[in-house]
Backbone as CSV, one residue per row, in Angstrom:
resi,resn,N_x,N_y,N_z,CA_x,CA_y,CA_z,C_x,C_y,C_z
1,MET,17.066,-1.582,23.969,15.374,-1.137,23.441,15.984,-0.244,24.743
2,SER,15.623,0.936,24.635,15.815,1.961,26.236,14.510,2.083,25.489
3,SER,13.988,1.700,27.462,12.540,2.267,27.767,12.663,3.585,28.404
4,ASP,13.354,4.290,28.414,13.562,5.475,27.563,11.819,6.178,26.718
5,ARG,13.208,6.137,26.179,11.982,5.722,24.122,10.768,6.152,24.426
6,THR,10.633,4.565,24.884,8.910,3.826,24.787,8.126,4.054,25.227
7,GLY,9.253,4.466,26.147,7.923,4.862,27.471,7.297,6.617,26.931
8,ALA,8.457,7.864,27.182,8.481,8.601,26.577,6.694,8.948,24.592
9,ILE,7.643,7.649,24.056,6.248,7.408,23.118,4.517,6.953,23.963
10,LEU,4.297,5.895,25.506,3.187,5.930,25.978,2.361,6.885,26.095
11,ALA,3.806,7.904,27.199,3.095,9.135,27.940,2.988,9.684,27.043
12,ALA,3.180,10.330,25.606,3.170,10.888,24.931,0.951,10.533,24.202
13,LEU,1.614,9.571,23.881,-0.253,8.421,23.790,-0.890,8.706,24.441
14,LYS,-0.804,8.758,26.274,-2.189,8.306,27.448,-2.377,10.381,27.450
15,GLU,-0.927,10.777,27.666,-2.141,12.236,26.773,-3.470,12.665,26.699
16,ARG,-2.526,12.368,24.966,-3.489,12.605,24.023,-5.174,12.235,24.115
17,GLY,-5.009,11.330,24.194,-6.411,9.818,24.629,-5.679,9.171,23.797
18,GLU,-4.694,8.401,23.140,-5.174,7.514,22.023,-4.101,6.338,22.493
19,THR,-4.474,5.413,21.409,-3.335,4.136,21.671,-2.839,3.614,20.542
20,LEU,-1.803,2.184,20.657,-1.044,1.688,19.723,-1.262,0.326,19.171
21,ALA,-1.395,0.564,18.360,-1.080,-1.206,18.168,0.212,-1.989,17.458
22,VAL,0.933,-3.387,17.294,2.256,-2.841,15.818,1.822,-3.995,14.987
23,ALA,2.452,-4.471,14.160,2.229,-5.646,13.283,3.788,-6.028,13.152
24,GLU,4.362,-7.301,13.012,5.478,-7.838,12.980,6.181,-8.436,12.026
25,SER,6.423,-8.782,11.119,6.862,-9.778,10.907,8.621,-9.705,11.091
26,LEU,9.777,-9.452,10.649,10.962,-10.235,10.746,11.141,-9.832,12.732
27,THR,10.784,-8.871,13.112,11.505,-8.566,14.722,10.586,-9.840,15.671
28,GLY,9.099,-9.704,15.225,8.788,-11.396,15.716,8.273,-11.120,16.904
29,GLY,7.826,-10.587,17.126,6.937,-10.088,19.085,8.330,-8.304,19.493
30,LEU,9.157,-8.690,18.833,10.147,-8.063,19.876,9.803,-6.158,20.127
31,LEU,8.942,-5.951,19.134,8.414,-4.155,19.140,7.443,-4.437,20.204
32,ALA,7.178,-6.051,19.805,5.134,-5.486,21.261,6.408,-5.296,22.480
33,ALA,7.688,-6.577,22.929,7.756,-5.863,24.222,8.628,-4.806,24.218
34,ALA,9.162,-4.424,23.712,9.458,-3.559,23.250,8.759,-2.274,24.620
35,PHE,7.468,-2.319,23.819,6.655,-0.942,24.868,5.840,-2.315,25.883
36,VAL,5.940,-3.218,25.904,5.055,-3.370,26.994,5.563,-3.996,28.749
37,GLU,7.237,-3.560,28.159,8.161,-3.809,28.973,7.888,-2.104,30.602
38,VAL,7.296,-1.618,29.963,7.241,-0.233,30.805,5.901,-0.428,31.530
39,PRO,6.467,-0.002,32.404,5.319,0.247,32.955,3.929,1.018,32.749
40,GLY,2.141,0.262,32.944,0.952,0.549,33.177,1.367,1.170,31.064
41,ALA,2.105,-0.336,30.410,1.311,-0.072,28.952,0.716,-0.436,28.794
42,SER,-0.272,-0.973,29.737,-1.903,-1.682,29.029,-2.756,-0.287,28.709
43,ARG,-2.497,1.733,29.710,-3.608,2.028,29.234,-3.427,2.813,27.967
44,VAL,-2.432,2.153,26.992,-2.360,2.987,25.666,-1.748,1.456,25.297
45,PHE,-0.785,1.094,24.832,-0.566,-0.113,23.865,-1.823,-1.189,24.281
46,ARG,-2.571,-0.957,22.551,-3.633,-2.553,22.458,-3.104,-3.666,22.242
47,GLY,-2.303,-3.691,21.561,-1.826,-5.397,21.221,-0.564,-5.644,19.442
48,GLY,-0.251,-6.351,19.544,0.107,-6.812,18.574,-0.302,-8.150,17.459
49,ILE,0.174,-8.321,16.075,-0.055,-8.632,15.724,1.231,-9.761,14.341
50,VAL,1.803,-10.599,15.322,3.027,-11.452,14.314,2.571,-12.103,12.833
51,ALA,2.719,-11.970,12.360,2.873,-12.343,10.750,3.487,-13.131,10.409
52,TYR,3.954,-14.052,10.619,5.618,-14.190,9.755,5.506,-14.563,8.775
53,ALA,4.276,-15.792,8.741,4.559,-15.943,7.376,4.014,-14.905,6.235
54,THR,3.904,-15.408,5.218,3.968,-14.257,4.280,2.314,-14.308,3.419
55,GLU,1.744,-15.856,3.610,0.354,-16.092,4.004,-1.104,-15.123,4.990
56,LEU,-0.131,-15.344,5.725,-0.685,-14.674,7.264,-0.846,-12.990,6.956
57,LYS,0.215,-12.806,6.698,-0.129,-11.267,6.716,-1.097,-10.377,5.637
58,ALA,-1.315,-11.226,4.406,-3.213,-11.124,4.127,-4.311,-11.647,5.319
59,LYS,-3.643,-13.045,5.878,-4.241,-13.341,6.254,-5.236,-13.050,7.865
60,LEU,-4.409,-12.519,8.377,-4.749,-11.613,9.642,-4.625,-10.553,9.625
61,LEU,-4.305,-9.361,9.052,-4.079,-7.952,8.680,-4.255,-7.209,7.288
62,GLY,-4.854,-7.793,6.186,-5.748,-7.767,4.851,-4.707,-7.217,4.015
63,VAL,-3.249,-7.385,4.148,-2.196,-7.051,3.410,-2.831,-7.375,1.947
64,PRO,-3.517,-6.600,1.001,-3.835,-6.766,-0.475,-3.082,-8.401,-0.772
65,PRO,-3.607,-10.141,-1.277,-3.127,-10.442,-1.393,-2.027,-10.572,-2.912
66,PRO,-2.225,-9.516,-3.745,-2.360,-9.031,-5.313,-0.870,-8.038,-4.846
67,LEU,-0.482,-7.914,-4.087,0.290,-6.643,-3.056,1.757,-8.071,-3.463
68,LEU,1.165,-8.550,-2.331,2.000,-9.342,-1.623,2.620,-10.507,-2.995
69,SER,1.895,-10.528,-3.682,2.621,-12.136,-5.021,3.103,-10.750,-5.773
70,SER,3.113,-9.208,-6.158,3.821,-8.369,-7.340,5.030,-8.056,-6.769
71,HIS,5.065,-7.476,-4.784,5.967,-6.924,-4.639,7.208,-7.405,-3.511
72,GLY,6.392,-8.758,-3.081,6.835,-10.011,-1.934,5.999,-8.982,-0.847
73,PRO,6.640,-9.528,-0.069,6.573,-9.704,2.181,7.519,-7.976,2.359
74,VAL,8.177,-7.814,1.677,9.717,-7.225,1.812,9.403,-5.424,0.905
75,ASP,8.687,-5.071,1.416,8.329,-3.952,0.927,8.109,-2.735,1.589
76,PRO,7.937,-1.477,1.094,6.955,-0.265,1.083,5.740,-0.416,1.901
77,SER,5.045,-0.319,0.632,3.642,-0.917,0.565,2.758,-1.923,1.755
78,VAL,3.684,-3.232,1.447,3.424,-4.105,2.473,3.711,-3.597,3.695
79,ALA,4.946,-2.932,4.611,4.845,-2.043,5.717,3.989,-0.986,5.954
80,ALA,3.151,-0.753,4.732,2.270,0.612,5.598,1.152,-0.245,5.190
81,ALA,1.343,-1.083,3.987,-0.810,-2.097,4.898,-0.837,-2.926,5.985
82,LEU,0.915,-3.196,7.250,1.053,-3.974,8.164,0.865,-2.632,9.141
83,ALA,1.100,-2.112,8.689,0.889,-0.939,9.498,-0.856,-1.024,10.325
84,ALA,-1.792,-0.007,8.849,-3.415,0.131,7.928,-4.050,-1.177,9.545
85,GLY,-2.886,-2.541,8.919,-3.796,-3.160,9.292,-4.188,-3.124,10.862
86,ALA,-2.818,-3.759,11.461,-2.743,-3.687,12.558,-3.706,-2.130,13.368
87,ARG,-3.376,-1.503,12.866,-4.574,-0.309,13.855,-5.736,-0.199,12.667
88,GLU,-6.759,-0.621,12.633,-8.021,-1.640,12.150,-8.354,-2.504,12.985
89,ARG,-6.910,-3.352,12.728,-8.032,-5.334,13.804,-7.401,-4.607,15.461
90,CYS,-7.083,-4.258,16.302,-6.433,-4.113,17.403,-7.348,-2.530,17.967
91,GLY,-8.237,-1.860,17.089,-8.366,-0.946,17.233,-8.016,0.760,17.637
92,ALA,-6.744,0.423,17.047,-5.652,2.009,17.730,-6.129,3.140,17.194
93,ASP,-5.812,3.921,17.730,-5.289,5.081,16.766,-4.312,5.386,15.639
94,TRP,-3.458,4.538,16.731,-1.870,4.363,15.820,-1.164,3.224,16.282
95,ALA,-0.227,2.431,14.937,0.413,1.411,14.686,1.880,1.773,13.745
96,ALA,3.063,0.602,14.352,3.506,0.527,13.562,4.055,-0.731,13.247
97,ALA,5.028,-1.375,12.228,5.363,-2.460,11.706,6.147,-2.266,11.829
98,THR,7.752,-3.729,11.444,8.519,-4.052,10.376,8.234,-4.996,9.084
99,THR,8.737,-5.002,8.581,9.220,-6.739,7.723,11.163,-6.796,6.977
100,GLY,11.105,-7.206,6.712,12.143,-7.437,6.189,13.220,-8.452,6.544
101,VAL,14.063,-8.409,5.566,15.066,-9.290,6.148,16.422,-9.691,6.831
102,ALA,16.593,-10.541,7.784,17.094,-11.114,9.016,18.404,-11.489,8.597
103,GLY,18.178,-12.470,7.968,18.988,-13.859,7.161,18.686,-14.884,8.206
104,PRO,19.519,-15.902,7.950,20.818,-15.538,7.195,20.784,-15.276,5.797
105,ASP,19.886,-16.048,4.756,19.373,-15.535,3.435,18.914,-14.412,2.551
106,PRO,18.994,-14.508,1.792,18.105,-13.233,1.530,16.811,-13.431,0.917
107,GLN,16.275,-12.946,0.419,14.392,-13.762,0.751,14.215,-12.575,-0.287
108,ALA,13.216,-13.778,-1.496,12.445,-11.820,-2.527,13.196,-11.607,-3.318
109,GLY,14.504,-11.399,-3.349,15.397,-10.822,-4.575,15.770,-9.878,-3.373
110,GLN,15.601,-9.512,-2.012,16.321,-8.621,-1.091,17.010,-8.866,-1.134
111,PRO,18.343,-7.963,-0.114,19.247,-8.496,0.933,19.297,-9.068,2.131
112,VAL,19.453,-9.297,2.568,19.692,-9.392,4.241,20.772,-8.270,5.213
113,GLY,19.318,-7.292,6.043,19.324,-6.157,6.083,18.339,-5.399,5.692
114,ARG,17.759,-5.694,4.340,17.292,-4.230,4.136,15.391,-4.646,5.198
115,VAL,15.252,-3.454,5.821,14.361,-3.267,6.405,13.698,-2.527,6.312
116,TYR,12.196,-2.649,6.252,11.221,-1.033,5.835,10.024,-1.325,7.159
117,VAL,10.099,-0.303,8.147,9.315,0.192,9.012,8.695,1.718,8.720
118,ALA,6.846,1.152,9.818,5.685,2.265,9.260,4.897,2.488,10.083
119,VAL,4.095,4.310,10.241,3.817,4.173,10.799,2.181,4.684,10.524
120,VAL,1.142,4.430,11.352,0.140,4.988,10.371,-0.873,5.130,11.158
121,GLY,-0.971,6.344,11.464,-2.391,6.791,12.967,-3.449,7.788,12.216
122,PRO,-3.631,8.641,13.196,-5.248,9.460,11.998,-4.810,10.654,11.552
123,PRO,-6.154,11.173,10.883,-5.597,12.146,9.738,-4.801,14.052,10.715
124,PRO,-4.196,13.849,10.589,-3.687,15.666,10.873,-4.715,17.064,10.828
125,GLY,-6.377,16.331,10.275,-6.910,17.605,9.823,-7.774,16.699,9.394
126,PRO,-9.372,17.249,9.257,-10.058,17.295,9.380,-10.709,16.794,7.177
127,GLY,-10.593,15.997,7.549,-11.059,15.923,5.469,-9.662,15.630,4.741
128,GLU,-8.682,14.690,5.981,-7.335,14.582,5.616,-7.657,13.555,5.263
129,PRO,-6.150,12.786,4.345,-6.165,11.052,4.612,-4.899,10.402,5.612
130,ASP,-5.099,9.783,6.518,-4.648,9.615,7.073,-2.906,8.889,6.953
131,ARG,-1.984,9.175,8.230,-1.420,10.026,8.552,0.453,7.926,8.049
132,VAL,1.019,8.103,6.809,1.330,7.241,6.533,2.629,7.272,6.934
133,GLU,3.867,6.985,7.498,4.797,7.615,7.517,6.029,5.997,6.831
134,VAL,7.198,5.405,5.425,7.539,4.406,5.606,8.870,4.791,5.591
135,ARG,9.714,4.310,6.270,10.695,4.327,5.856,11.700,2.953,6.260
136,GLU,12.744,2.876,4.841,13.939,1.428,3.852,14.976,1.754,5.200
137,PHE,15.393,0.745,5.315,16.533,0.878,6.403,17.041,0.066,5.612
138,THR,18.789,-0.346,6.031,20.112,-0.929,4.955,21.307,-1.357,6.763
139,LEU,20.360,-2.368,7.374,21.142,-2.850,8.763,22.242,-3.931,8.555
140,ALA,23.170,-4.565,9.112,24.051,-4.565,8.929,24.262,-5.581,10.842
141,GLY,24.586,-6.433,10.039,25.240,-7.679,11.983,24.385,-8.362,11.452
142,ASP,24.657,-9.358,12.134,23.628,-10.744,12.234,22.379,-10.867,12.601
143,ARG,21.205,-11.705,12.207,19.987,-11.731,13.307,19.609,-11.273,13.812
144,ALA,19.768,-11.186,15.245,20.428,-10.171,16.905,20.221,-8.800,16.026
145,ALA,20.778,-8.944,15.764,21.371,-7.298,14.846,20.584,-6.593,14.037
146,VAL,20.835,-7.383,12.903,19.480,-6.428,12.076,17.433,-6.560,13.218
147,ARG,17.455,-7.741,13.564,15.783,-7.241,14.564,15.912,-6.341,15.652
148,GLY,17.296,-6.567,15.829,16.678,-5.361,17.592,17.141,-3.820,16.377
149,GLY,17.674,-3.741,15.192,18.059,-1.804,15.311,16.021,-1.880,13.808
150,ALA,15.921,-3.177,13.960,14.500,-2.370,13.111,13.461,-2.599,14.540
151,VAL,13.919,-3.174,15.378,12.527,-2.514,16.663,13.009,-1.121,16.494
152,GLU,14.218,-0.500,16.688,14.637,0.769,17.046,13.916,2.037,16.010
153,ALA,14.457,1.177,14.560,13.842,2.648,13.786,12.678,2.244,13.789
154,ALA,11.289,1.633,14.173,10.620,1.441,13.943,10.144,2.819,15.215
155,VAL,10.549,2.119,16.495,10.456,3.447,18.290,10.854,4.497,17.480
156,GLY,12.262,5.138,16.892,12.484,6.167,15.610,11.106,7.180,15.195
157,LEU,10.675,6.296,14.699,10.158,6.472,13.504,8.508,7.226,14.182
158,LEU,8.160,6.104,15.305,7.385,6.675,16.226,7.636,7.917,16.789
159,ALA,8.512,8.126,16.997,9.278,8.989,18.236,8.897,10.297,17.013
160,GLU,9.430,10.583,15.552,9.428,10.932,15.082,7.884,11.407,14.045
161,THR,7.481,11.099,14.181,5.483,10.923,13.573,5.508,11.682,15.042
162,LEU,5.531,11.441,16.154,4.382,11.460,17.232,5.078,13.455,17.652
163,ALA,6.346,13.696,17.059,7.046,14.819,17.673,7.407,14.619,19.116
164,VAL,7.453,12.645,19.661,8.280,13.021,21.101,10.353,12.707,21.213
165,SER,10.785,13.623,21.700,11.681,13.521,22.306,12.007,12.389,23.178
């Protein structure tokens, strides 16, 4: 993971006076680690929640249990709900989330390498809804490659949403 990109995101958020949190499933803390390896991250990064077990996605991050039971944990709506939950529970302006299947076996009908990342942030204008961006990826490789690719995807979506190069 390039600390240049995560550093640029943190610098942009600091300049805006905004904060960041993360919610992670398949990445198991790697996304948070990518941000906290940047010196001075504590000025912007509020924290993260790793909810690996499906029931913890509901308990810790407020993902609606009916959503989890009807769609499973690897779903674009679940990714958005994870990010929204991290944003609310960590008191951050922005949050990014990861969910997916790192392998070695498919999960809940989803193939190995299927990943969803989401970013949730403040409304772009008064009276508008919160910003919600979700992307689907199909990543190749072993567990480490899928998990690393998910981190890269989440950082990329956050940079794109924040218009950070």
